[in-house]
N, C-alpha and C positions, 0 to 999 in steps of 0.2 A: 439446473440442478436433476441431481437421482430422479427415474422415471415413478423411485417410489414415496415420490414425496408427498406427505399431506395439506393442503392447505392450516393447519393447525403449524404445523410446521416451515411452514412459507409465512407466515400469519410472524413468529415467533426471529426467523431471518431477516424479513425487513423491518421488524421492532429496535432490534439489535442493533443493526446500521443505520435508522434512521437518529437516535439515544446518540452511535457512534458521528454522526456527521452533524448535529447538534452540538453540539461538546468541540466538535472540530471548529465551524464557525466561531465557538465565546471563544476563543482561546488565542483567534488572532485578533479575537475583538479587543481582548487585557492586555494584547503586544499592541494595538494602537492605539490604545488607553493613557499606557505605563509611553511610551510614545510623543504622545501629545502632553501630556503633565511633565514629564521631563523641559518637553520646548514653553510648557506658560508657567511655569518657575523657574527658570531661567531668563527668562523676557522678565516678572518680576523683578528679579533680584536683580539685573542692569538693563543692557539695554536688544532692541529690533537685533540689531547685526548681531551681537550673539546668539543669542535665542534661535535665528534664521541657523549659524555654522551649529548652534547648537544641532538643533533639526534634520539638517540634513545628512552632519556625519550620522547618527542615531541610524536614519531611515536606511543606510550606505550601509552602517552593522546589520539591519534586521531582513533586511532585502540581500547585497549580497551573498553568488552563491559559492558556498564554502565549505558546504556539513552535507557528509558522505554518508550513508548509512547499510549496515550491512546482516545478517545473522542465521541463527538454523535453529532449529524445529523440527521435534519430532510428536508425529502424532500415534496414536493409535485408535486402528476403529471393526469390529463388528465382521466388516465387507470384505469378501475376499480379492486378492490382490487386482484381478484380473475388473473388477465390480471397481476398483478406486483408481485404476488406470483408463476406463472408460470415463469417468468422473474430470480425471483430472488433464483431460485430452480433452475432452468436451468444449463447447463456445463458455462452460459456467461453473472453471476451477474451484474447488472450494477455496482456497488461498484467495483469492482477487473477489471472494463474496461481496464485500464491499466495492469494491468497482460494479461492478456490472448486477448489483442487488437495487442501485440506483442512475442504472441506465435508463434514459425512457428508450431505446432501439436496443435489440443485441442481432446480428445478422455472421452472418458463415462463409468462408467454401472453404474449398481445402484445406488443412492444417490450420482459418487460419479464420480466427470471431474482431469484432467490431465492435463496440460498445463506443453508445449514441449518446452525446449531453447535449444541452440546451441549457443558458442558462442569460439571466436579467431578462424575464419575459420572453427568452429566445429570440433576443437580439443577437445576444453569439452561442458558436455550439465549437463543439470540438470530441476529436476522436481519440479514443483508446484500441485501441488493436494490438491482439495475444499473437503468435507467431508458436506451433507448436512443433516441438520436433521427437521424436523416441528413439533412441540408441541403445542397447545395449553396453552397457559398463565390462570389467577386466573377470566379469566370474558370472556373464551374462545376463545380470538383472536386466529388468528395461528400465531408463531411465529418460525421464521426460525435463525436455526446455521448456519455458514460455517464455520468451523478450515478448517486452511487452515495448510498446514503442505512445508516444504521444501527439498527434498529431505530423506525426513520417519522425519524432526525434526518440531516440531512447531514454525506456522512464525507468528500468531498471530488468533485473532476469534471475531466470527464480528454476534451477534445478531438483527433482524430485526424483526419486527413486523408493521403491515398494516391496515388501519385504513379506512373502509370506507368514503367517504363525498358526499356531495350535485353536485357535479362535479367531484369530484375523489378518489383521494387517497392521505392519510396524509403517510409516513413513515420515522419509525423512527429506527435508525440504534447509537448503541451501539457497537467502535467497540477498541478493547486492543491487543500490539503486544504480543505476547510467547515468542518474543527473541527481545532480548536485542541489542542495535548495538554502534556504536561510535558515538568519534566528528566529523566524516568524512563527515557519514550518516544528522548532524542537522540542513544544508544545506537546505537540502532537505525539513524539517518539515518546515522550513521558506518561502518556495517561491514554496509550491505544491498547496495553498490554490488557487489559479483561475484556476489551470490549470483540480485541481480534480471540480472545478462546472462548469467547461466549456465540463469535458467528460461527464457527469452527464446530462449536458445541452444536450449535440448532442441526447442521450439516451429519453430526455421527461421527466427530472425528476429534477424541480425547487427544486435548496437550501435557505429552505428561516432561517434554522440559524445551525450552527455549533458551535462548540465547541469543540478545542486542546488543548493535555496536552502531553507534552516532557520532561521530567526531566529524573535524579537522581535515579533509580529501586531502591531501599535497599536489603540488602539478605532477610530481614525478607517477602514482596512481592512478591519475587524471587517466598519464598518458598511458599505460601499458593495463586498464579497464580493471584495477584490483578495487 
């Protein structure tokens, strides 16, 4: 978080993240209930074996990693480009607030931040790593690439460019998921927009434009990373 963060801003940010993750869990529960309802309906209408087959097919459809997401976001802030670059190259990039905001711990090494999470009452844990690289693009504008992995498996890539204006900065973010996801995660893509905008606003960034894509990722795209 930026050094100018106030306790009020910190509380607002955590509240938005908490609401988002609560809705995320509710969406996952609704999908599970729908699968259970279809199983029960099939069982009542037929017999156990057809119901089991239907349940197996539904679980495969819901959990099969066939979807891919990508998109772009344009942000505006009153901060100057140097301050914005410091935030996006720091251990808590604004675009990843939903992750570091709920982490049990954030540790850093050179060009890397690691977010540690525990769940199931501490029985299980996972780590998300963010590797940061800064390169100038063709016109000399600094470009930040955030390569995100979860337990050493690729998760997503964010490319950030920052341009100064008379009143602050414009930030362009392009992102793509490096890990495919199942149907149960699609509701998150549908209801997450306003929470993403709110958590960025709490950090001083106004979303001017957002384009989002979520669809089936072909094997060809999976192979070349598109």
